[in-house]
C-alpha positions in Angstrom: 0.0 0.0 0.0 1.5 3.3 -1.1 2.8 5.4 1.9 2.1 2.7 4.5 5.0 1.5 6.6 4.9 -1.5 9.0 7.4 -4.1 10.3 6.8 -7.8 10.2 5.3 -8.8 13.5 7.2 -11.3 15.7 4.5 -13.6 17.0 1.8 -11.1 18.1 -1.8 -10.9 16.8 -1.5 -7.3 15.9 0.7 -4.9 13.8 1.3 -1.2 14.0 1.2 0.6 10.7 2.4 4.1 9.9 -0.1 5.8 7.6 0.3 8.7 5.2 -2.0 10.9 7.4 -1.3 13.6 10.0 -3.7 12.3 12.6 -4.7 8.6 12.6 -7.5 9.2 15.2 -9.2 11.6 12.8 -8.7 9.1 9.9 -10.2 6.1 11.8 -13.1 8.2 13.0 -13.7 9.2 9.3 -13.6 5.5 8.2 -16.3 4.6 10.8 -18.6 7.5 10.1 -18.1 8.7 6.5 -16.6 5.9 4.5 -17.7 2.4 3.3 -17.3 0.0 0.4 -20.5 -1.9 -0.4 -21.8 -0.8 3.0 -18.8 -2.2 4.9 -16.0 -0.4 6.7 -13.3 -1.3 9.2 -12.3 -0.1 12.7 -8.7 0.3 13.8 -7.2 1.5 17.1 -5.2 4.8 16.8 -1.7 3.8 18.0 -0.9 7.1 19.9 -2.4 5.6 23.1 0.1 2.7 23.0 3.1 5.1 23.4 4.3 6.7 26.7 6.0 9.6 24.7 3.6 12.4 23.8 2.7 12.6 20.0 4.4 9.3 19.2 2.2 7.1 17.0 0.0 10.0 16.0 0.1 8.8 12.4 -0.1 5.1 13.2 -2.8 2.5 13.7 -2.9 -0.8 15.4 -4.4 -3.6 13.4 -5.5 -6.9 14.9 -5.2 -9.8 12.5 -7.1 -12.6 14.1 -9.7 -12.7 11.4 -10.0 -15.2 8.6 -7.5 -14.4 5.8 -10.3 -13.5 3.3 -11.7 -11.0 5.9 -8.3 -9.5 6.5 -7.8 -9.0 2.7 -11.2 -7.3 2.4 -10.3 -5.0 5.4 -6.9 -4.1 3.8 -8.7 -3.2 0.6 -11.1 -0.9 2.5 -8.0 0.6 4.3 -6.2 1.1 1.0 -9.2 2.7 -0.8 -10.1 4.7 2.3 -6.6 6.2 2.4 -6.8 7.2 -1.3 -10.2 8.9 -0.7 -9.2 10.5 2.6 -6.0 12.0 1.1 -7.7 13.6 -2.0 
């Protein structure tokens, strides 16, 4: 996904991804309230709350990947298309 940076997880069921947005909390709120594909959207946790240092993770989200592979692929497509639309 263009502009998204994440490291391969080492045994956890989640991953933190740096997004091409200034404020991930605003972005995830927008995804939930204003964006969908075929009446479906996704919910992510803004990563800022997982850091002790102020402003760290402001442009990151935490993604759980305990879903079925096909559901995770669909969620990543919604994320990808949502980022394109959000950054227009």
